[in-house]
Legacy VTK file of the C-alpha trace (Angstrom):
# vtk DataFile Version 3.0
C-alpha trace
ASCII
DATASET POLYDATA
POINTS 280 float
0.000 0.000 0.000
1.477 3.330 -1.068
1.737 5.934 1.720
0.310 8.556 -0.685
-2.476 9.035 -3.170
-1.776 11.289 -6.166
-4.447 13.903 -6.859
-5.572 14.884 -10.360
-3.165 17.846 -10.342
-0.244 15.550 -9.378
-0.107 16.747 -5.752
0.650 13.863 -3.394
-1.602 13.463 -0.351
-0.791 11.149 2.593
-3.101 8.153 2.407
-4.440 8.361 5.983
-5.602 11.672 7.438
-6.031 12.724 11.050
-9.566 14.024 11.591
-10.232 16.738 14.172
-14.031 16.997 14.255
-15.212 17.310 17.879
-11.645 17.906 19.099
-11.873 20.895 21.468
-9.880 24.011 20.659
-6.806 24.996 22.644
-4.606 22.474 24.445
-6.745 19.484 23.451
-6.291 20.214 19.740
-2.637 21.120 20.207
-1.865 17.868 22.023
-3.877 15.748 19.584
-1.933 17.152 16.620
1.412 16.662 18.372
0.516 13.063 19.256
-0.676 12.352 15.727
2.480 13.718 14.118
4.698 11.860 16.602
2.971 8.639 15.548
3.411 9.115 11.814
0.463 11.161 10.558
1.385 13.866 8.067
-2.149 14.731 6.934
-4.375 16.880 9.169
-8.039 17.588 8.421
-9.944 20.440 10.072
-12.710 22.914 9.188
-13.887 26.368 10.198
-17.069 24.945 11.748
-15.030 22.659 14.027
-14.016 25.837 15.891
-10.559 24.429 16.590
-8.386 25.888 13.838
-6.412 27.982 16.320
-5.574 24.937 18.432
-4.765 22.876 15.342
-2.483 25.673 14.174
-0.720 25.714 17.529
-0.254 21.963 17.271
1.267 22.318 13.809
3.670 24.941 15.157
4.597 22.772 18.134
4.949 19.394 16.432
8.538 19.876 15.318
7.933 18.940 11.674
8.658 21.296 8.794
5.506 22.785 7.286
6.257 21.308 3.863
6.158 17.804 5.381
2.539 18.255 6.474
-0.656 18.210 4.423
-3.304 20.485 5.964
-6.967 20.648 4.923
-9.728 23.043 5.949
-13.220 23.792 4.681
-15.501 26.748 4.013
-18.740 26.554 6.021
-22.261 26.818 4.649
-22.936 30.360 5.910
-19.855 31.609 4.033
-20.673 30.200 0.598
-20.515 32.602 -2.334
-17.605 34.348 -4.018
-16.563 37.188 -1.707
-17.523 35.445 1.527
-15.498 32.355 0.588
-12.422 34.499 -0.007
-12.876 36.102 3.427
-13.515 32.754 5.111
-10.326 31.337 3.633
-8.247 34.238 4.933
-9.715 33.779 8.420
-8.928 30.060 8.406
-5.390 30.749 7.229
-4.924 33.325 9.992
-6.369 31.059 12.688
-4.151 28.184 11.549
-1.117 30.522 11.450
-0.220 29.226 7.987
0.907 30.809 4.734
-1.007 28.373 2.536
-3.326 25.361 2.706
-2.693 22.063 0.980
-6.410 21.448 0.416
-9.533 23.585 0.798
-13.029 22.120 0.479
-16.610 23.347 0.163
-17.945 21.673 3.310
-21.502 21.011 2.039
-23.161 21.814 -1.287
-25.895 24.396 -1.498
-28.895 22.245 -2.425
-32.346 22.630 -3.963
-34.313 22.095 -0.741
-32.831 25.328 0.639
-31.971 27.491 -2.377
-33.617 28.049 -5.742
-30.262 29.250 -7.080
-28.233 26.445 -5.484
-26.223 25.741 -8.625
-25.150 29.381 -8.886
-24.154 29.495 -5.197
-21.950 26.445 -5.633
-20.477 27.839 -8.832
-19.695 31.209 -7.219
-18.093 29.476 -4.252
-16.033 27.355 -6.609
-14.854 30.408 -8.568
-13.423 31.779 -5.327
-11.690 28.457 -4.679
-10.243 28.533 -8.207
-8.943 32.061 -7.646
-7.174 31.023 -4.432
-5.780 27.965 -6.202
-4.421 29.864 -9.189
-2.864 32.413 -6.819
-0.949 29.587 -5.131
-2.644 29.969 -1.751
-4.018 26.410 -1.929
-2.255 23.406 -3.456
-5.510 21.601 -4.301
-9.234 22.342 -4.090
-12.211 20.071 -3.662
-15.640 19.498 -2.193
-17.259 17.581 0.640
-20.624 15.826 0.836
-21.356 16.439 -2.862
-23.391 13.763 -4.645
-23.440 13.206 -8.385
-26.251 15.685 -9.040
-24.329 18.395 -7.151
-21.063 17.615 -8.929
-22.428 17.566 -12.486
-23.439 21.262 -12.700
-20.275 22.283 -10.854
-18.068 20.373 -13.298
-19.944 21.893 -16.243
-18.723 25.382 -15.294
-15.487 24.613 -13.465
-12.121 25.634 -14.902
-10.372 23.461 -12.321
-11.829 20.036 -11.574
-12.249 19.146 -7.895
-9.346 17.030 -6.682
-11.256 15.534 -3.747
-14.772 14.725 -2.571
-14.960 14.007 1.161
-18.035 11.943 2.029
-19.289 9.623 4.766
-17.698 6.248 4.060
-17.440 3.168 6.233
-18.668 -0.447 6.305
-22.423 -0.245 5.894
-22.213 3.146 4.133
-20.262 2.948 0.889
-22.202 5.443 -1.296
-21.155 3.383 -4.294
-22.811 5.520 -6.995
-21.047 8.638 -5.764
-17.735 6.803 -5.393
-17.999 5.470 -8.950
-18.860 8.924 -10.319
-15.788 10.348 -8.601
-13.585 7.551 -9.960
-14.899 8.235 -13.480
-13.945 11.912 -13.096
-10.574 11.336 -11.401
-11.759 12.785 -8.073
-10.253 11.164 -4.982
-12.822 10.109 -2.382
-11.968 10.784 1.255
-13.992 8.997 3.918
-15.190 10.836 6.998
-16.456 8.795 9.930
-14.535 5.690 8.748
-15.544 3.887 11.956
-19.238 4.680 11.533
-19.209 6.938 14.626
-17.984 3.896 16.560
-21.089 1.848 15.773
-19.274 -0.608 13.516
-16.876 -1.628 16.295
-19.358 -4.040 17.902
-20.339 -5.821 14.692
-19.705 -9.554 15.131
-18.563 -10.278 11.576
-16.128 -7.374 11.617
-14.786 -8.535 14.977
-14.223 -12.035 13.584
-12.444 -10.760 10.475
-10.277 -8.379 12.508
-9.252 -11.195 14.817
-7.932 -13.176 11.832
-5.422 -10.389 11.148
-4.637 -9.747 14.829
-6.001 -6.233 14.426
-8.802 -4.189 15.980
-12.059 -3.535 14.141
-11.002 0.110 13.847
-7.771 -0.891 12.117
-9.707 -3.257 9.856
-12.116 -0.491 8.795
-9.330 1.977 8.057
-7.394 -0.593 6.033
-10.592 -1.653 4.247
-11.188 1.929 3.081
-7.649 2.147 1.716
-8.006 -1.116 -0.174
-11.175 0.315 -1.737
-9.100 3.328 -2.906
-10.744 5.677 -0.405
-8.645 7.895 1.860
-9.837 7.427 5.471
-9.906 10.220 8.069
-10.005 8.550 11.502
-10.257 10.829 14.513
-9.466 10.416 18.187
-8.175 12.426 21.110
-6.906 9.328 22.939
-3.151 8.766 22.428
-3.257 4.970 22.183
-6.128 5.098 19.668
-4.343 7.757 17.633
-1.362 5.378 17.437
-3.534 2.352 16.744
-5.451 4.009 13.896
-2.212 4.627 11.993
-0.864 1.115 12.476
-2.544 -0.304 9.388
0.274 -0.635 6.847
1.560 -4.066 7.936
-1.334 -6.263 6.786
-3.604 -6.798 3.809
-7.252 -7.856 3.874
-8.053 -10.727 1.529
-10.315 -10.178 -1.477
-12.955 -12.454 0.039
-12.963 -10.541 3.327
-13.169 -7.232 1.446
-16.180 -8.597 -0.438
-17.871 -9.662 2.808
-17.365 -6.224 4.357
-18.584 -4.527 1.180
-21.918 -6.366 1.482
-22.814 -4.829 4.846
-25.808 -2.492 4.692
-27.084 0.394 6.821
-24.531 0.202 9.596
-23.521 3.248 11.637
-24.837 5.862 9.213
-24.938 9.450 10.469
-28.252 10.219 8.747
-26.799 13.439 7.345
-27.736 13.960 3.705
-26.924 17.032 1.587
-30.466 17.217 0.224
-32.149 17.225 3.638
-29.798 18.958 6.084
-31.070 22.173 7.658
-27.747 23.825 8.508
LINES 1 281
280 0 1 2 3 4 5 6 7 8 9 10 11 12 13 14 15 16 17 18 19 20 21 22 23 24 25 26 27 28 29 30 31 32 33 34 35 36 37 38 39 40 41 42 43 44 45 46 47 48 49 50 51 52 53 54 55 56 57 58 59 60 61 62 63 64 65 66 67 68 69 70 71 72 73 74 75 76 77 78 79 80 81 82 83 84 85 86 87 88 89 90 91 92 93 94 95 96 97 98 99 100 101 102 103 104 105 106 107 108 109 110 111 112 113 114 115 116 117 118 119 120 121 122 123 124 125 126 127 128 129 130 131 132 133 134 135 136 137 138 139 140 141 142 143 144 145 146 147 148 149 150 151 152 153 154 155 156 157 158 159 160 161 162 163 164 165 166 167 168 169 170 171 172 173 174 175 176 177 178 179 180 181 182 183 184 185 186 187 188 189 190 191 192 193 194 195 196 197 198 199 200 201 202 203 204 205 206 207 208 209 210 211 212 213 214 215 216 217 218 219 220 221 222 223 224 225 226 227 228 229 230 231 232 233 234 235 236 237 238 239 240 241 242 243 244 245 246 247 248 249 250 251 252 253 254 255 256 257 258 259 260 261 262 263 264 265 266 267 268 269 270 271 272 273 274 275 276 277 278 279
């Protein structure tokens, strides 16, 4: 398993990211980032709405690794969509993170028809701002999050730069196969948030039995499974031993038959969040 994926603009991205959703700002975020980097992570994923960019930035400063060795992602929140507001939101994130550039910037959720008559235009305007930041060299790659095929199609029709990434919910029991296939057809890397199904997959008997075969935890099995399905997983934890454990997935390979068994799981640990029904 390669330690990197290569994005559609030839930027290399470390194949396992460290998620920071629900990590409190301040010392908690700082210590989580330091622990993650000490245990091999080089890819850090945050977002403005997580309200921890300052702590994440402090952790990046304190981790002892050169900036160029790290891959840092953030996201523009729903209330900041649109051209000018996206540009302002990016500058705030950059300031809070104490960085000169981002490696990846994402539209956190698409504007969708259930909330906006002009949803396609909102997404297009937001994307134009992302393209401007990209062409100015302030971001090494740009992408989206939680976009389904019908959100991506009108965006791609007007885009000058194709999204490099689509970050979606992805774990055993929630594969979103149509969206994943669409992204593969358009050379868009899929990143998986909630790769452990918010912890609900950990008690599944079949997954426990398969994990035991490889002398690994169910969490490690799920992270490795995502990688072998060509999806970049973003596990998150604030507990040092789990942070270490979640990165210890490069020394085994799941068999094709076990992958197939895991792929057949349905409706397990889903968040229930859908871009066409959310109210935030």
